[in-house]
N, C-alpha and C positions, 0 to 999 in steps of 0.2 A: 390291415386290409382283410375284408370278410369276403370268403368265397363260399358259394354253395357247391356242394358235391352232388352230383347227380347219382343218386343210388337206385337200385333195381326197383325199391320200393316206390319211390317217387316217380319213375318211369312207368311203372304199372298203374299206378294211382292216376297219373296224368293221361295215360293212353285211355283207361276205361272210362275217365270223365269225358273225354273227347269222343269216344265212341257212344256213350250214353247221350250226350247232347246232340249228335249226328242222328242217331236212331230215333230220339224223341221227336225230331222235326219231321222223320218219315211217318211217325204214328199219329202226331197231332199237327197237321200242316199249319203254318202261319196264315192268318187271314190278311188280305191286303186290305188297305183302308182306301183304295182309290179305284174301286171297280166301277167303270162307267156304266149308266143306264143304256139299255138297248133302244135304239131309235126306231120309230116306226118306218116300215118300208114303202115305197111308192106302189100303190095298187093294193096294199094290204087289206084295206077296209072295202074292197069291192065286193058287193053282194052280201055285206055284213047284214046280220039279224041280230038286233038287241034281245037279249033275254032267252037266246036258245036253250033248251032244256038240258039238264044233266042226265047223261044216258050212260049205260053200260057199255054200249056199241052203238055205231052208226050203220044201218043196213046189214048186210050179210057178212061183212068183215072181210079180211084177207090182207089188209094193209095197216101197218101199225104207225101211228103218229106219237112220238114220245119225247120227252125232254125234262127241263129243270127250270125252277124259278127261283131267283135269289135277289136279295135286296142290294141295290146300288150302294156304294160306299164300302161296306164291310163284306159283302158277298154271302150273308147268311141265307141259309135256305128257308123258303117261305112256304109254311104249311097251309092247307085250306084255301088255297087261291084258285079262282075259277078261270079256266082256259078254254075258251070256245074254238072249235075247229069246224072247218067247211072245205070243201073242194069239189071239182068237176070229177066224178067217178064213173065206173062202169054201170051205177045204179042211178044216177042222176046228174043235174047241172048244179053248179054252185050256187045258183039263185033259188034253186028248190028248198023249202024248208026241211025236207026229209034228209038232204045232204048236210044239215047242220047239227051239231051236238057240243055239248061242253062237258068237262070233267074237272076234278078238283086235285090239287097237288097233295102228296102224303106228308108224313111228318119229316121227309128228307127234302121236301120241295120238287119232288118227282111227280110226273104225270105220264100216263100212257092210255091211249084210247084206240081201240080197232075200227077200222072204216072200210068201206068197199076199194077196190084198186083205183088209185089216182090214174087219170088218162090226160093226154095233152088236150088243152084248151088254149086257143090263140097261139098254137104252134109249140107249146112247151107244157110238160106236166108239171103242176105246181100245187102247193097246199095254201090254205089260209089258217092264221092262228091269230087269237086276240085275247089280250087281258084287258077287262073292262069292268073290273068290279068297284071301282071308287076309292079304295084305300091307296092306290098308287097311280100315277099317270098311266093313261090308256096306251097301250102298244099293239099295233097292227102289223104282222109279218106276212110275207108271200114269198117262201123259199121255192126255188126251183129244184126238182129232182135233177140227178145225173142223167137219168135214163127212164123211159116209160115202163121199163121192167123192174125198177126198184120196188120193193115190198114194205120199205120202211122209210121214215125220215124223222131225225132228231134234230129238235129246235130248243135253244135256250134262251130265256127271258132273264134280263137284269132290270128290275123295277124301281123306279124313282118315286119315293113318298110324295103325296100330293101336298 
């Protein structure tokens, strides 16, 4: 009968391997293969204007719209994707051309665009965001702010290839 003796060396090696495996999952998180695409929201495309220009800022600013764009399935970040943003603000209605602007995602799939303060329209403060560039299915979102005093909103897109 063969028996293995647990020596200090095997205990240290086994413990170090367990710590390394655990730590590596913190450093490089596993990507899920089942990340579902973001569905369009009811009312998301209201007052949408195809081809809004890419801008550095909408109006005088003061409110930040930000988020991420990833690919459905593996969740990989998508760089260079165009996100259009518009809202009813202190400087105009969501139907006004000057209330619309677009931005591109960076290499990490992040976007950020400053715009005037969003104010209530139809009883609730809300923004509009759209992905409409063509490589992926169009998505229109209409997130509602918690309060009219909020000065930022973070929104995340998961896009399905066409």
